[in-house]
MDTraj code that builds the backbone (N, CA, C; nanometers):
import mdtraj as md
import numpy as np

residues = "UNK UNK UNK UNK UNK UNK UNK UNK UNK UNK UNK UNK UNK UNK UNK UNK UNK UNK UNK UNK UNK UNK UNK UNK UNK UNK UNK UNK UNK UNK UNK UNK UNK UNK UNK UNK UNK UNK UNK UNK UNK UNK UNK UNK UNK UNK UNK UNK UNK UNK UNK UNK UNK UNK UNK UNK UNK UNK UNK UNK UNK UNK UNK UNK UNK UNK UNK UNK UNK UNK UNK UNK UNK UNK UNK UNK UNK UNK UNK UNK UNK UNK UNK UNK UNK UNK UNK UNK UNK UNK UNK UNK UNK UNK UNK UNK UNK UNK UNK UNK UNK UNK UNK UNK UNK UNK UNK UNK UNK UNK UNK UNK UNK UNK UNK UNK UNK UNK UNK UNK UNK UNK UNK UNK UNK UNK UNK UNK UNK UNK UNK UNK UNK UNK UNK UNK".split()
xyz = np.array([
    [3.0007, 0.9431, 0.0596],
    [2.9876, 0.8724, 0.1642],
    [2.8959, 0.9354, 0.2598],
    [2.7834, 0.8746, 0.3068],
    [2.6861, 0.9389, 0.4071],
    [2.6819, 0.8725, 0.5576],
    [2.6631, 0.9373, 0.6550],
    [2.6397, 0.8580, 0.7559],
    [2.4996, 0.7909, 0.7970],
    [2.4081, 0.8310, 0.6780],
    [2.2717, 0.7726, 0.7153],
    [2.2898, 0.6063, 0.7433],
    [2.2064, 0.5511, 0.8622],
    [2.1873, 0.4397, 0.8526],
    [2.1116, 0.3719, 0.7392],
    [2.1044, 0.2240, 0.7644],
    [2.0239, 0.1878, 0.6697],
    [1.8723, 0.1740, 0.7062],
    [1.8300, 0.1938, 0.8281],
    [1.6681, 0.2125, 0.8741],
    [1.6954, 0.3473, 0.8347],
    [1.7439, 0.4574, 0.8490],
    [1.7333, 0.5815, 0.8118],
    [1.7000, 0.5928, 0.6489],
    [1.7840, 0.5551, 0.6061],
    [1.7598, 0.5407, 0.4243],
    [1.6080, 0.4788, 0.3829],
    [1.5879, 0.3468, 0.4644],
    [1.4778, 0.2861, 0.4432],
    [1.3538, 0.3810, 0.4763],
    [1.3686, 0.4665, 0.5939],
    [1.2769, 0.5382, 0.6253],
    [1.2314, 0.6663, 0.5081],
    [1.3586, 0.7125, 0.4790],
    [1.3766, 0.8286, 0.4078],
    [1.2852, 0.7868, 0.2502],
    [1.3228, 0.6518, 0.2153],
    [1.2950, 0.6066, 0.0756],
    [1.1381, 0.5836, 0.1082],
    [1.0746, 0.5389, 0.1883],
    [0.9197, 0.5014, 0.2036],
    [0.8605, 0.6385, 0.2120],
    [0.9488, 0.7444, 0.2912],
    [0.8773, 0.8684, 0.2853],
    [0.8314, 0.9546, 0.1556],
    [0.9577, 0.9512, 0.0904],
    [0.9481, 1.0101, -0.0660],
    [0.8461, 0.9168, -0.1339],
    [0.8427, 0.8036, -0.1306],
    [0.7410, 0.7191, -0.2276],
    [0.5930, 0.7733, -0.1866],
    [0.5797, 0.7648, -0.0356],
    [0.4737, 0.8121, 0.0006],
    [0.4431, 0.9648, -0.0449],
    [0.5344, 1.0683, -0.0362],
    [0.4651, 1.2089, -0.0779],
    [0.4423, 1.2002, -0.2261],
    [0.5062, 1.1173, -0.3114],
    [0.5056, 1.1202, -0.4633],
    [0.3697, 1.0211, -0.5019],
    [0.3404, 0.9234, -0.4130],
    [0.2194, 0.8688, -0.4158],
    [0.0616, 0.9807, -0.4092],
    [0.0967, 1.0253, -0.2572],
    [-0.0065, 1.1168, -0.2581],
    [-0.0469, 1.2227, -0.3255],
    [0.0825, 1.2894, -0.4058],
    [0.0354, 1.3628, -0.5055],
    [-0.0071, 1.3273, -0.6531],
    [0.0450, 1.1839, -0.6842],
    [-0.0091, 1.1189, -0.8054],
    [-0.1519, 1.0451, -0.8071],
    [-0.1966, 1.0054, -0.6999],
    [-0.3098, 0.9143, -0.6543],
    [-0.4004, 0.9795, -0.5623],
    [-0.4071, 1.0852, -0.5027],
    [-0.4865, 1.1287, -0.3999],
    [-0.6303, 1.1574, -0.4776],
    [-0.6466, 1.1907, -0.5639],
    [-0.7858, 1.2318, -0.6386],
    [-0.8821, 1.0942, -0.6897],
    [-0.7742, 0.9831, -0.7005],
    [-0.8408, 0.8816, -0.7606],
    [-0.9580, 0.8010, -0.6979],
    [-0.9226, 0.7854, -0.5475],
    [-1.0554, 0.7425, -0.4652],
    [-1.1199, 0.8526, -0.4115],
    [-1.2146, 0.8241, -0.3226],
    [-1.3071, 0.8712, -0.2430],
    [-1.2178, 0.9462, -0.1557],
    [-1.2158, 1.0870, -0.1218],
    [-1.1349, 1.1175, -0.0094],
    [-1.1829, 1.1041, 0.1098],
    [-1.0830, 1.0558, 0.2474],
    [-1.1579, 1.0589, 0.3496],
    [-1.2040, 1.1778, 0.4263],
    [-1.3314, 1.1696, 0.4770],
    [-1.3668, 1.2570, 0.5660],
    [-1.4126, 1.2661, 0.6814],
    [-1.4588, 1.3762, 0.7529],
    [-1.5363, 1.3465, 0.8915],
    [-1.6378, 1.4663, 0.8793],
    [-1.7558, 1.4145, 0.9611],
    [-1.8804, 1.4865, 0.9687],
    [-1.8335, 1.5944, 1.0209],
    [-1.9122, 1.7110, 1.0214],
    [-1.8958, 1.8360, 1.0843],
    [-1.9402, 1.8112, 1.2366],
    [-2.0101, 1.7228, 1.2614],
    [-2.0425, 1.7080, 1.4135],
    [-1.9364, 1.6211, 1.4662],
    [-1.8478, 1.5580, 1.3838],
    [-1.7359, 1.4468, 1.4577],
    [-1.6585, 1.5480, 1.5464],
    [-1.5827, 1.4574, 1.6645],
    [-1.4848, 1.5222, 1.7282],
    [-1.3917, 1.5651, 1.6313],
    [-1.2731, 1.6383, 1.6916],
    [-1.1499, 1.7049, 1.6378],
    [-1.0600, 1.6059, 1.6143],
    [-1.0717, 1.4550, 1.6847],
    [-0.9664, 1.3801, 1.6571],
    [-1.0340, 1.3003, 1.5340],
    [-1.1445, 1.2967, 1.4999],
    [-1.1859, 1.2343, 1.3806],
    [-1.1287, 1.3217, 1.2602],
    [-1.1419, 1.4536, 1.2522],
    [-1.1040, 1.5385, 1.1599],
    [-0.9464, 1.5506, 1.1487],
    [-0.8658, 1.5360, 1.2472],
    [-0.7149, 1.4951, 1.2396],
    [-0.7125, 1.3471, 1.1832],
    [-0.7525, 1.2683, 1.1968],
    [-0.7605, 1.1326, 1.1330],
    [-0.8166, 1.1243, 0.9897],
    [-0.9005, 1.2128, 0.9585],
    [-0.9485, 1.2272, 0.8063],
    [-0.7895, 1.2914, 0.7452],
    [-0.7533, 1.4205, 0.8208],
    [-0.6653, 1.4840, 0.7756],
    [-0.5245, 1.3924, 0.7211],
    [-0.4978, 1.3066, 0.8173],
    [-0.3763, 1.2267, 0.7723],
    [-0.4004, 1.1116, 0.7106],
    [-0.5435, 1.0556, 0.6963],
    [-0.5748, 0.9533, 0.5791],
    [-0.5539, 1.0265, 0.4460],
    [-0.5874, 1.1553, 0.4579],
    [-0.5896, 1.2077, 0.2838],
    [-0.4554, 1.2076, 0.2488],
    [-0.3771, 1.2437, 0.3425],
    [-0.1914, 1.2291, 0.3126],
    [-0.1445, 1.0856, 0.2626],
    [-0.1858, 0.9841, 0.3481],
    [-0.1378, 0.8677, 0.3415],
    [-0.2000, 0.7861, 0.2371],
    [-0.3398, 0.7638, 0.2087],
    [-0.4203, 0.6722, 0.1232],
    [-0.3162, 0.6746, 0.0013],
    [-0.3106, 0.7614, -0.0733],
    [-0.2324, 0.7624, -0.2276],
    [-0.1034, 0.6974, -0.2111],
    [-0.0390, 0.7436, -0.0889],
    [0.1099, 0.6806, -0.1002],
    [0.0792, 0.5600, -0.0575],
    [0.0116, 0.4883, 0.0220],
    [-0.0152, 0.3640, 0.0503],
    [-0.0237, 0.2685, -0.0562],
    [-0.1185, 0.3289, -0.1324],
    [-0.1395, 0.2493, -0.2907],
    [-0.0113, 0.2214, -0.3684],
    [0.0543, 0.3423, -0.3774],
    [0.1905, 0.3373, -0.4633],
    [0.2784, 0.2542, -0.3960],
    [0.2629, 0.2582, -0.2739],
    [0.3724, 0.1863, -0.1847],
    [0.3547, 0.0028, -0.2278],
    [0.2095, -0.0129, -0.2173],
    [0.1879, -0.1639, -0.2385],
    [0.2427, -0.1884, -0.3824],
    [0.2004, -0.1032, -0.5024],
    [0.2196, -0.1413, -0.6474],
    [0.3722, -0.1672, -0.6672],
    [0.4727, -0.0745, -0.5819],
    [0.5740, -0.0639, -0.6126],
    [0.6362, -0.1877, -0.5454],
    [0.6119, -0.2073, -0.4184],
    [0.6629, -0.3502, -0.3606],
    [0.6331, -0.4840, -0.3966],
    [0.4640, -0.4688, -0.5126],
    [0.4520, -0.5976, -0.5438],
    [0.5161, -0.6092, -0.6958],
    [0.5673, -0.5234, -0.7403],
    [0.6563, -0.5340, -0.8456],
    [0.7892, -0.6079, -0.8488],
    [0.8252, -0.6297, -0.7121],
    [0.9421, -0.6901, -0.6626],
    [0.9001, -0.8691, -0.6792],
    [0.7898, -0.8782, -0.6003],
    [0.7561, -1.0323, -0.5935],
    [0.6286, -1.0366, -0.5073],
    [0.5317, -1.1221, -0.5602],
    [0.3876, -1.1509, -0.4763],
    [0.4345, -1.1514, -0.3278],
    [0.3162, -1.1009, -0.2428],
    [0.3454, -1.1029, -0.1177],
    [0.2057, -1.1153, -0.0712],
    [0.1663, -1.1741, 0.0780],
    [0.0815, -1.1603, 0.1507],
    [0.0729, -1.0160, 0.2013],
    [-0.0286, -0.9584, 0.2766],
    [-0.0421, -0.8355, 0.3485],
    [0.0637, -0.8467, 0.4483],
    [0.0700, -0.9468, 0.4979],
    [0.1887, -0.9389, 0.6205],
    [0.3160, -0.9148, 0.5789],
    [0.3557, -0.9874, 0.4876],
    [0.4882, -0.9805, 0.3902],
    [0.5045, -0.8305, 0.3476],
    [0.3986, -0.7600, 0.3154],
    [0.4008, -0.5980, 0.2655],
    [0.4068, -0.5224, 0.3875],
    [0.3388, -0.5626, 0.4925],
    [0.3948, -0.4873, 0.6275],
    [0.4855, -0.5012, 0.6588],
    [0.5687, -0.6354, 0.6744],
    [0.6983, -0.6082, 0.7189],
    [0.8033, -0.5657, 0.6420],
    [0.7951, -0.5387, 0.4997],
    [0.8817, -0.4920, 0.4096],
    [0.8570, -0.3049, 0.4104],
    [0.7425, -0.3018, 0.4287],
    [0.7104, -0.1429, 0.4031],
    [0.7173, -0.0736, 0.5618],
    [0.6967, -0.1467, 0.6679],
    [0.7157, -0.0593, 0.7925],
    [0.5677, -0.0351, 0.8389],
    [0.4761, -0.0236, 0.7422],
    [0.3202, -0.0129, 0.7629],
    [0.2626, -0.1274, 0.8685],
    [0.1569, -0.0501, 0.9335],
    [0.0668, -0.1910, 0.9790],
    [0.0228, -0.2601, 0.8777],
    [-0.0199, -0.3823, 0.9399],
    [-0.0714, -0.5163, 0.8294],
    [-0.2140, -0.4686, 0.7992],
    [-0.2906, -0.4088, 0.9187],
    [-0.4182, -0.3389, 0.8498],
    [-0.4295, -0.2243, 0.7706],
    [-0.3350, -0.1204, 0.7727],
    [-0.3142, -0.0147, 0.6796],
    [-0.2813, -0.0664, 0.5679],
    [-0.1802, -0.1595, 0.5287],
    [-0.1050, -0.1982, 0.3998],
    [-0.2469, -0.2610, 0.3362],
    [-0.2855, -0.3420, 0.4144],
    [-0.3848, -0.4170, 0.3639],
    [-0.4949, -0.3518, 0.3206],
    [-0.5464, -0.2607, 0.3810],
    [-0.6786, -0.1606, 0.3226],
    [-0.6252, -0.0994, 0.1843],
    [-0.4864, -0.0430, 0.1861],
    [-0.4652, 0.0198, 0.0702],
    [-0.4466, -0.0765, -0.0557],
    [-0.4050, -0.2217, -0.0303],
    [-0.3946, -0.3211, -0.1244],
    [-0.5348, -0.3583, -0.1837],
    [-0.6427, -0.3284, -0.0976],
    [-0.7511, -0.4050, -0.1246],
    [-0.7904, -0.2780, -0.2136],
    [-0.7713, -0.1596, -0.1965],
    [-0.8102, -0.0452, -0.3010],
    [-0.7415, -0.0834, -0.4406],
    [-0.6406, -0.1276, -0.4109],
    [-0.5371, -0.1430, -0.5451],
    [-0.6316, -0.2540, -0.6036],
    [-0.6943, -0.3599, -0.5480],
    [-0.7742, -0.5017, -0.5986],
    [-0.8852, -0.4249, -0.6602],
    [-0.9463, -0.3208, -0.6007],
    [-1.0888, -0.2677, -0.6402],
    [-1.0654, -0.1966, -0.7714],
    [-0.9241, -0.1378, -0.7920],
    [-0.9073, -0.0560, -0.9232],
    [-0.8429, -0.1656, -1.0001],
    [-0.8295, -0.2958, -1.0209],
    [-0.7879, -0.3788, -1.1133],
    [-0.6544, -0.3782, -1.1051],
    [-0.5474, -0.3054, -1.0442],
    [-0.4206, -0.2921, -1.0204],
    [-0.3269, -0.4165, -0.9179],
    [-0.4072, -0.5068, -0.8553],
    [-0.3739, -0.6254, -0.7963],
    [-0.4641, -0.7268, -0.7808],
    [-0.4239, -0.8248, -0.7978],
    [-0.4941, -0.9582, -0.7983],
    [-0.4079, -1.0762, -0.7012],
    [-0.5075, -1.1898, -0.6741],
    [-0.4545, -1.2665, -0.5857],
    [-0.3658, -1.3641, -0.6935],
    [-0.2809, -1.4388, -0.6536],
    [-0.2085, -1.5162, -0.7236],
    [-0.2954, -1.6585, -0.7147],
    [-0.2978, -1.7161, -0.8504],
    [-0.3559, -1.8581, -0.8468],
    [-0.2524, -1.9482, -0.8665],
    [-0.2532, -2.1014, -0.8146],
    [-0.1581, -2.1668, -0.8517],
    [-0.2270, -2.3240, -0.8238],
    [-0.2263, -2.3895, -0.9411],
    [-0.2645, -2.5187, -0.9318],
    [-0.4303, -2.5065, -0.9406],
    [-0.5016, -2.4252, -0.9890],
    [-0.6388, -2.4103, -0.9690],
    [-0.6930, -2.3568, -0.8652],
    [-0.5939, -2.3009, -0.7689],
    [-0.6570, -2.2475, -0.6193],
    [-0.5699, -2.1424, -0.5924],
    [-0.6507, -2.0441, -0.5044],
    [-0.5705, -1.9263, -0.4604],
    [-0.4711, -1.9491, -0.3837],
    [-0.3351, -1.9187, -0.4298],
    [-0.2055, -1.9137, -0.3583],
    [-0.2351, -1.8525, -0.1957],
    [-0.1858, -1.9389, -0.1188],
    [-0.1836, -1.8742, 0.0488],
    [-0.0184, -1.9352, 0.0878],
    [-0.0048, -1.8438, 0.2023],
    [0.1135, -1.8446, 0.2903],
    [0.1064, -1.8471, 0.4212],
    [0.1634, -1.9202, 0.5143],
    [0.1348, -1.8921, 0.6559],
    [0.1311, -1.7433, 0.7044],
    [0.0290, -1.7002, 0.7699],
    [0.0565, -1.5676, 0.8568],
    [0.1124, -1.5991, 0.9633],
    [0.1566, -1.4921, 1.0393],
    [0.2438, -1.5130, 1.1453],
    [0.1373, -1.5884, 1.2786],
    [0.0172, -1.5991, 1.2843],
    [-0.0695, -1.6873, 1.3491],
    [-0.0651, -1.8200, 1.3082],
    [-0.0378, -1.8341, 1.1923],
    [-0.0114, -1.9720, 1.1276],
    [-0.1198, -1.9817, 1.0442],
    [-0.2206, -1.9156, 1.0418],
    [-0.3545, -1.9431, 0.9474],
    [-0.3058, -1.8819, 0.7992],
    [-0.3837, -1.8958, 0.7240],
    [-0.3415, -1.8839, 0.5715],
    [-0.3619, -1.7389, 0.5308],
    [-0.2712, -1.6643, 0.4598],
    [-0.2649, -1.5407, 0.4260],
    [-0.2700, -1.5665, 0.2889],
    [-0.3482, -1.4780, 0.2043],
    [-0.3721, -1.4670, 0.0253],
    [-0.2290, -1.4017, -0.0134],
    [-0.1993, -1.4751, -0.1002],
    [-0.0517, -1.3811, -0.1900],
    [-0.1269, -1.3079, -0.2860],
    [-0.0860, -1.1929, -0.3273],
    [-0.1131, -1.1095, -0.4114],
    [-0.0094, -1.0513, -0.5152],
    [-0.0566, -1.0297, -0.6266],
    [0.0462, -0.9732, -0.7436],
    [-0.0165, -0.8497, -0.8336],
    [0.0924, -0.7643, -0.8698],
    [0.0478, -0.6752, -0.9358],
    [0.0284, -0.7225, -1.0773],
    [-0.0937, -0.6102, -1.1115],
    [-0.1518, -0.6677, -1.2385],
    [-0.0804, -0.5965, -1.3685],
    [-0.0934, -0.6039, -1.4845],
    [-0.0496, -0.5366, -1.6216],
    [-0.1094, -0.3963, -1.5733],
    [-0.2299, -0.3853, -1.5781],
    [-0.2981, -0.2536, -1.5446],
    [-0.2156, -0.1737, -1.4300],
    [-0.1945, -0.2527, -1.3091],
    [-0.0666, -0.1936, -1.1868],
    [0.0130, -0.1659, -1.2408],
    [0.1055, -0.2371, -1.3247],
    [0.2502, -0.1961, -1.3715],
    [0.2273, -0.0653, -1.4717],
    [0.1184, -0.0611, -1.5379],
    [0.0805, 0.0510, -1.6184],
    [0.0623, 0.1714, -1.5559],
    [-0.0238, 0.1510, -1.4440],
    [-0.0500, 0.2860, -1.3357],
    [0.0574, 0.3269, -1.2770],
    [0.1647, 0.2189, -1.2171],
    [0.2671, 0.2798, -1.1561],
    [0.3767, 0.3643, -1.2653],
    [0.4005, 0.3101, -1.3862],
    [0.4607, 0.3765, -1.4692],
    [0.4439, 0.4910, -1.4827],
    [0.2883, 0.5185, -1.5010],
    [0.2231, 0.6753, -1.5190],
    [0.2459, 0.7541, -1.4136],
    [0.2587, 0.7079, -1.2809],
    [0.3036, 0.7622, -1.1454],
    [0.4120, 0.8088, -1.1497],
    [0.4968, 0.7162, -1.2057],
    [0.6606, 0.7415, -1.1765],
    [0.6976, 0.8243, -1.2877],
    [0.6510, 0.8614, -1.4169],
    [0.6585, 0.9236, -1.5044],
    [0.7314, 0.9010, -1.5728],
])
top = md.Topology()
chain = top.add_chain()
for i, resn in enumerate(residues, 1):
    res = top.add_residue(resn, chain, resSeq=i)
    for name in ("N", "CA", "C"):
        top.add_atom(name, md.element.get_by_symbol(name[0]), res)
traj = md.Trajectory(xyz[None], top)
């Protein structure tokens, strides 16, 4: 038995997924960079992005194996900002690992927190294969 709370367990799990994803997927997409003329904050941001991009793509794939979700639902479940997890989801779409859900000839949507329509995304067979490859 452990004294770890659910929130601590969740944070540790997300961290472990992120670290494994960074190792497994880091070189697949272009590396975030800063120009040599950019300020130190830009270099720090590029360093941070290099550590988290691959992890974010892996987290998107992992969570979409459970059920199709909007970017807002992904953000809610992962604890990532919607804009950040949405960017990683978009990279997964470009790689062919994630696709929009179609229902009755139309793209499936669910209400976003604002009430506007948000697209629902699902992992593809290619994405499932990539996740199996990553997780060994």
